[in-house]
C-alpha positions, 0 to 999 in steps of 0.5 A, a space after each residue: 499499499 503507498 503513502 497516500 493510500 496508508 494515509 487516506 486509511 488512517 484518515 478513514 479511522 480518524 473520522 469513525 473513531 470521532 464520529 463515534 465518540 462525537 455521537 454519544 458526546 464523548 470527547 476523544 482522548 489518548 490520541 498522538 499528536 499526529 492523530 490529534 493532528 490529523 483530525 483537527 484537519 478533518 474538521 469533525 465534532 459531531 456530523 450531519 448527514 445529507 442525503 445524495 439518494 434518489 428513491 426506488 419508485 413504483 413506474 419512475 419517470 426518471 427509469 428508462 425500465 420503469 420498475 414495478 413494486 407490489 405492497 402487500 398493505 397490513 389490512 389485505 395481504 399481510 393478514 392473510 400471509 399471518 393467518 395462514 403463516 401461524 394458522 390465526 384468525 384476526 382477532 387473535 392479532 391482538 397487538 396490531 388490532 387485527 392487521 398483518 404485516 406490511 412487504 413489498 414484493 420487487 420486480 427492478 434492475 440492480 441499475 435502478 435508483 441510486 446505485 453502483 456500477 462494478 467494473 463487471 458491468 463495464 464488461 467481463 475483464 478489467 485490467 485483464 483480469 475477471 472484472 470485479 463484480 458488486 459483492 467483490 468491490 472492496 468496501 473501502 472504495 465506497 467510504 472515503 473523502 468526498 469532492 464535488 466538481 460544479 459542471 453546470 456550465 456543461 449542456 446536455 449532450 456534451 463532453 466534460 473533459 480533462 481540461 473541465 475537470 482540472 478547472 473544477 478543482 482549481 476553483 475549489 483549490 482541492 488536489 485529488 487524493 488516492 480513495 477520494 470520492 468524486 462526484 461530478 455535479 450536472 444539474 441533472 437530478 433537478 429533472 428528476 422524475 421526468 423525461 428531461 432528466 435523460 437530458 445530460 452532459 456525462 464523461 469521456 474516455 479521456 476524462 474516465 481514465 485522467 480521473 482513475 490515474 489520480 488514483 480514484 476508485 468511485 465516480 459518482 454523477 447526479 444524472 442518469 449515466 457517467 456517460 453524455 447522455 445516449 441520444 448525444 452518443 446515437 447521433 455522433 455514431 449514426 453521423 460518423 460511423 465511428 463505434 468510440 461514440 459508444 459508452 466510451 466512459 463505461 468502456 474505460 473500466 475495461 481498461 482501468 478499474 473504477 466504480 461509479 455512482 449514478 443518479 445522485 441527489 442534492 449535491 447543491 445541499 452540500 455546505 461546501 465542495 469538499 471537507 465531508 466524506 462519502 458512504 456509498 455501501 452497495 447492496 451485496 448482491 452474488 455476482 451482480 454488475 451493480 448494487 442499489 446504496 443509499 449514498 450520503 453525505 457525512 458533514 461537520 456540523 450539529 444534525 
């Protein structure tokens, strides 16, 4: 493990230790001078949690493949289920007043709502090895310092270039470190729930690989896909016949291993473009190409 990766791991441990103590009103004692300085640099006492996720919704307008959710209610199917399971009558369910449980049955893609794409989504191989599936993604990639890059100047269909990313980093006076979680703010999230949600800019192969070369393993975006909108890719492919216009940011993961968070939300609610942590732990689907996640930012402040 390199020195930058070791520092990131140490900072994560400091963050978790301070956060746990703060949550019960404790102070942190017994720190070495170096540890105390690292904790002060994180500017953490108590933490406030900001939700960065969209909901998994029945027939959601922001999904190309519509999720289907069947709701089993307390009064109908839930009651029947409990009666059949326990051999009981409604009057026997004393504590609930004759009501059963509530359950939902879902028919959805693993790429529905806010989710993480595993390297296996892009291809069977990554960096010359079998690509990791979602249950094989290191959890360390899914928790780390966050930075938001404002790319709202880019219009739907446009490429977010290396130069755009470098300018964005300069504007917020931030230098990337291995283990950072980079989140691209396009503004598309404000159109969630409408057909216009699918209109967006996105990264290309070069800008994606540039981020990975900085040690970034998790790239997020507040839009339907990390690439440009499908309409722009299709138009360029039909115009030129060049297949390199198809899914270039995703296919970059065949060359260099990385994950992405798609359909983030509320990036405009973050109080600063950095100085916080992001947690985006995915649901563990055996052999899956993606997993739903409840992405959140942990920011310094009073809950």
